[in-house]
C-alpha positions as CSV (number, residue, x, y, z in Angstrom):
1,X,35.7,93.5,60.5
2,X,36.7,96.9,61.8
3,X,40.0,98.3,60.8
4,X,42.6,98.8,63.5
5,X,43.0,102.2,65.0
6,X,46.8,101.8,65.1
7,X,49.1,101.6,62.2
8,X,52.8,100.9,62.4
9,X,54.6,103.8,60.6
10,X,58.3,103.8,61.3
11,X,61.1,102.3,63.3
12,X,64.5,103.8,64.0
13,X,67.2,101.4,65.3
14,X,69.4,103.1,67.9
15,X,72.2,100.5,67.4
16,X,73.3,100.2,63.7
17,X,73.6,96.7,62.2
18,X,76.7,95.8,60.1
19,X,76.6,97.8,56.9
20,X,74.5,100.6,58.3
21,X,75.9,104.1,59.0
22,X,77.7,104.1,62.3
23,X,78.3,100.4,62.4
24,X,82.0,101.0,62.3
25,X,81.8,102.6,65.7
26,X,81.3,99.1,67.3
27,X,84.4,97.0,67.1
28,X,83.9,93.4,65.8
29,X,80.4,92.1,66.6
30,X,80.1,94.3,69.7
31,X,76.9,95.9,68.3
32,X,75.2,92.7,69.6
33,X,75.9,93.6,73.2
34,X,73.1,96.1,72.9
35,X,72.2,99.1,75.0
36,X,70.8,102.3,73.5
37,X,67.4,102.1,75.2
38,X,64.9,104.9,74.8
39,X,63.2,105.0,78.2
40,X,62.0,108.6,78.3
41,X,59.9,110.7,75.9
42,X,61.4,113.2,73.4
43,X,60.3,116.6,72.2
44,X,58.6,117.6,69.0
45,X,58.9,120.7,66.8
46,X,55.8,121.0,64.6
47,X,57.3,123.8,62.5
48,X,60.4,121.8,61.5
49,X,58.5,118.6,61.8
50,X,61.3,117.0,63.7
51,X,61.2,114.7,66.7
52,X,64.1,114.9,69.2
53,X,64.8,111.7,71.2
54,X,67.5,111.0,73.7
55,X,69.3,107.6,73.6
56,X,70.6,105.4,76.5
57,X,74.0,104.1,77.2
58,X,75.8,101.1,75.6
59,X,76.2,97.7,77.2
60,X,77.9,96.3,79.2
61,X,77.7,99.5,81.2
62,X,81.0,99.8,83.0
63,X,83.4,97.6,80.9
64,X,83.9,98.8,77.3
65,X,86.8,96.5,76.5
66,X,84.7,94.3,74.2
67,X,83.0,97.2,72.4
68,X,85.8,99.5,71.1
69,X,84.8,102.7,69.3
70,X,82.3,105.5,70.0
71,X,79.3,103.1,70.0
72,X,76.8,105.1,68.1
73,X,74.0,106.0,68.6
74,X,74.2,105.5,72.4
75,X,74.3,108.6,74.7
76,X,73.1,110.7,71.8
77,X,70.3,113.0,70.8
78,X,68.6,112.0,67.5
79,X,66.5,114.3,65.2
80,X,64.0,112.1,63.4
81,X,61.4,112.6,60.7
82,X,58.2,111.4,62.5
83,X,56.7,110.2,59.3
84,X,59.3,107.6,58.4
85,X,61.7,107.5,61.3
86,X,64.7,108.6,59.1
87,X,67.5,110.3,61.1
88,X,68.1,113.9,60.1
89,X,71.1,114.4,62.4
90,X,72.6,113.1,65.6
91,X,74.8,114.4,68.3
92,X,76.7,112.1,70.7
93,X,77.3,113.6,74.2
94,X,79.5,110.8,75.7
95,X,81.3,108.6,73.1
96,X,82.2,105.1,74.3
97,X,80.4,105.7,77.7
98,X,81.7,103.5,80.6
99,X,79.8,105.3,83.4
100,X,76.2,104.6,82.5
101,X,75.6,108.3,81.6
102,X,72.7,107.8,79.2
103,X,71.3,110.8,77.3
104,X,67.6,110.1,78.0
105,X,67.2,113.5,79.7
106,X,64.5,115.9,78.3
107,X,65.4,118.0,75.3
108,X,64.2,121.6,75.7
109,X,63.3,123.6,72.5
110,X,63.5,127.4,72.4
111,X,64.5,130.2,70.0
112,X,67.1,132.8,70.8
113,X,69.8,135.0,69.4
114,X,73.3,133.5,68.9
115,X,75.9,135.1,66.8
116,X,73.7,138.1,65.9
117,X,70.9,136.0,64.5
118,X,67.9,134.2,65.8
119,X,68.4,130.4,65.8
120,X,66.2,127.4,66.6
121,X,67.9,125.7,69.5
122,X,67.6,122.6,71.6
123,X,69.3,122.4,75.0
124,X,70.0,119.5,77.4
125,X,71.4,119.3,80.9
126,X,73.1,115.9,80.3
127,X,73.6,113.2,82.8
128,X,77.4,113.5,82.3
129,X,77.5,116.9,84.0
130,X,77.6,119.2,80.9
131,X,75.0,121.6,79.6
132,X,74.7,121.6,75.8
133,X,73.0,123.9,73.3
134,X,72.6,122.7,69.7
135,X,71.1,124.1,66.5
136,X,67.9,122.0,66.3
137,X,67.7,122.3,62.5
138,X,71.2,121.0,61.8
139,X,72.5,119.4,65.1
140,X,75.5,121.9,65.1
141,X,77.2,122.1,68.5
142,X,77.0,125.7,69.8
143,X,77.6,125.7,73.5
144,X,78.8,123.3,76.2
145,X,79.7,123.9,79.8
146,X,79.7,122.1,83.1
147,X,76.6,122.8,85.2
148,X,77.6,120.5,88.1
149,X,80.8,119.1,89.4
150,X,82.5,116.7,87.0
151,X,86.0,115.1,87.1
152,X,86.1,113.0,83.9
153,X,86.7,115.6,81.2
154,X,89.0,118.6,80.7
155,X,86.2,120.2,78.7
156,X,84.7,119.9,75.2
157,X,86.4,120.5,71.9
158,X,85.0,122.9,69.3
159,X,82.7,120.2,68.0
160,X,81.4,119.3,71.4
161,X,83.4,116.1,71.9
162,X,84.6,115.6,75.5
163,X,88.3,115.8,76.2
164,X,88.5,112.8,78.5
165,X,90.9,112.9,81.4
166,X,93.1,109.7,81.3
167,X,92.5,107.4,84.1
168,X,88.8,108.4,84.7
169,X,87.4,105.1,83.6
170,X,86.1,102.4,86.1
171,X,88.8,100.1,87.6
172,X,88.6,96.7,89.4
173,X,89.5,98.5,92.7
174,X,87.0,101.3,92.2
175,X,87.7,104.8,90.7
176,X,86.1,107.8,92.2
177,X,84.5,110.1,89.6
178,X,81.9,112.9,89.6
179,X,79.1,112.8,88.7
180,X,77.6,109.6,90.2
181,X,76.0,106.8,88.3
182,X,72.6,108.6,88.7
183,X,74.2,111.6,87.0
184,X,74.1,115.3,87.5
185,X,70.7,115.0,85.8
186,X,68.3,112.0,85.3
187,X,64.7,111.4,84.3
188,X,63.0,114.4,85.8
189,X,62.2,117.5,83.7
190,X,64.0,120.8,83.6
191,X,62.1,123.9,82.5
192,X,62.7,127.0,80.4
193,X,61.1,130.4,80.7
194,X,60.8,132.6,77.6
195,X,60.3,135.6,80.0
196,X,63.7,135.3,81.8
197,X,65.4,133.3,79.0
198,X,66.7,131.0,81.7
199,X,67.0,127.2,81.8
200,X,66.2,125.8,85.2
201,X,67.5,122.5,86.3
202,X,67.6,120.5,89.6
203,X,71.2,119.4,89.7
204,X,72.6,116.4,91.5
205,X,76.0,116.9,93.2
206,X,77.2,113.4,94.0
207,X,80.2,111.2,93.0
208,X,80.7,107.5,92.8
209,X,83.3,104.8,93.0
210,X,83.1,103.1,89.6
211,X,84.0,99.4,89.5
212,X,85.0,97.5,86.4
213,X,84.1,93.8,86.2
214,X,85.1,91.2,83.7
215,X,83.7,91.2,80.2
216,X,83.0,88.2,77.9
217,X,80.6,85.4,77.4
218,X,82.4,83.2,80.0
219,X,80.7,85.1,82.9
220,X,77.4,85.9,81.1
221,X,74.4,84.0,82.5
222,X,71.4,83.8,80.2
223,X,68.4,85.6,81.6
224,X,70.4,87.8,83.9
225,X,71.6,91.3,83.5
226,X,75.3,91.7,82.6
227,X,76.6,95.2,83.3
228,X,80.4,94.6,83.5
229,X,80.9,96.2,86.9
230,X,79.1,98.4,89.4
231,X,79.3,101.5,91.5
232,X,79.4,102.7,95.1
233,X,77.9,106.1,95.6
234,X,79.3,108.8,97.8
235,X,76.7,109.8,100.4
236,X,76.9,112.1,103.4
237,X,77.8,115.7,103.6
238,X,79.5,115.9,100.2
239,X,76.3,114.9,98.3
240,X,73.7,117.6,97.9
241,X,71.5,119.2,95.2
242,X,70.6,122.6,93.8
243,X,68.0,124.3,91.6
244,X,70.2,126.2,89.1
245,X,69.2,128.9,86.7
246,X,71.4,128.9,83.6
247,X,71.5,131.5,80.9
248,X,69.9,129.4,78.2
249,X,72.2,130.2,75.3
250,X,75.5,130.0,77.2
251,X,75.0,127.8,80.3
252,X,76.3,130.6,82.5
253,X,75.0,130.3,86.1
254,X,72.7,133.1,87.1
255,X,71.6,131.8,90.5
256,X,71.1,128.7,92.6
257,X,68.9,127.5,95.4
258,X,70.7,124.7,97.4
259,X,69.0,121.5,98.5
260,X,70.1,119.2,101.3
261,X,70.0,116.1,99.2
262,X,70.5,115.3,95.5
263,X,67.0,115.7,94.1
264,X,64.6,113.4,92.2
265,X,62.0,116.1,91.4
266,X,61.4,118.1,88.2
267,X,60.8,121.8,87.9
268,X,58.0,124.0,86.5
269,X,58.3,127.7,85.5
270,X,55.2,129.8,85.1
271,X,54.3,133.1,83.4
272,X,53.7,134.5,86.8
273,X,57.5,134.5,87.4
274,X,57.7,131.4,89.6
275,X,59.7,128.2,89.6
276,X,58.1,125.2,91.4
277,X,60.2,122.3,92.7
278,X,60.5,119.7,95.4
279,X,63.0,118.0,97.7
280,X,63.9,114.6,99.1
281,X,63.0,116.0,102.5
282,X,59.4,116.5,101.4
283,X,59.3,120.2,100.8
284,X,57.3,121.6,97.8
285,X,58.4,125.1,97.1
286,X,58.1,128.2,94.8
287,X,61.1,130.3,93.9
288,X,61.4,133.7,92.3
289,X,62.3,133.0,88.6
290,X,64.5,136.0,88.4
291,X,66.7,135.5,91.4
292,X,65.9,132.2,93.1
293,X,64.6,133.8,96.2
294,X,62.3,131.4,98.1
295,X,58.7,132.7,98.2
296,X,56.7,129.8,99.6
297,X,57.0,126.2,100.7
298,X,54.9,123.4,102.2
299,X,56.0,120.1,103.9
300,X,54.0,117.4,102.1
301,X,55.1,114.5,104.3
302,X,57.0,112.5,101.7
303,X,59.9,112.8,99.3
304,X,58.9,114.7,96.2
305,X,59.9,112.6,93.2
306,X,57.6,113.9,90.4
307,X,57.3,116.8,88.0
308,X,55.0,119.7,89.0
309,X,52.2,120.5,86.5
310,X,50.0,123.5,86.0
311,X,46.5,123.6,84.5
312,X,43.4,125.8,84.5
313,X,39.8,124.9,85.2
314,X,37.0,127.5,84.7
315,X,39.6,130.3,84.3
316,X,41.4,129.5,87.6
317,X,45.0,128.2,87.5
318,X,46.2,125.3,89.6
319,X,49.6,123.7,90.4
320,X,49.8,120.0,91.3
321,X,52.5,117.7,92.6
322,X,52.6,114.0,93.5
323,X,54.4,113.0,96.7
324,X,54.3,109.6,98.4
325,X,50.8,108.2,97.8
326,X,49.1,111.6,97.4
327,X,48.5,114.3,94.9
328,X,48.5,117.9,96.2
329,X,46.7,120.6,94.2
330,X,47.1,124.3,94.9
331,X,45.2,127.3,93.5
332,X,47.1,130.3,92.4
């Protein structure tokens, strides 16, 4: 009988069981409520042999009364040994999240100088509206700054923990907070250019009314989702988007290219000095990577909700994007 091609190597639990490190961040038996899903791919550093993976939000989403504590390792970035799954370090972006701001966004790896020495870094434009830079060897917090409108935190303390504004949690009547449930970032990819040393991200500028529902087994129905509330997004003129270029080591805004609607498309930067992206209105465009000046665009007939990719065939470079039910390929 032929041997299986697949062998189970490791498993890392994102919610610690009683007795495990981090279990004390879940009051009582609240660790059983779950959350912490890992629904996007991470990033791998072959030199350090570390796998970086973003973790989802705790449950129930909008009512944290029955899960007191920071609720590790939700809304965190984990550095894992890919051979055995052991956690080398973690960093939690949003302790005790009650806005569904998971941390499944794409971690971007790059090297640059901070504090007069070259460091191995990992950056994330987090769903909670803050841009973070960590030392990817140790998990040390280095930089954190808002890259989109946020009204829930006064800022971050020296260790990167948010200084939460009292009264910013969901309420039964509905509490208006930026960013929205979908976040200032979501599943789509940012991009980093080693030429410009800029981190490019398609930011979502949108707020939501966050509603708190009841918690407890008395309203839980087996087989149905229980999220402890809901949200009502703010649409209209106040909701928009922007492609933003951030100085990668500091998060300082260098330029932005505004979009009519909050985007659902990723970005691609190229060695030719371009940044490709797309809009909800169906425009696929190229910007100057240095200053954000629009250089080219094409109306593809459907909302762009994908990440651009570049590839070469027989020495010729192409860029491709999916929109609607079609894939468009362009030669450079």
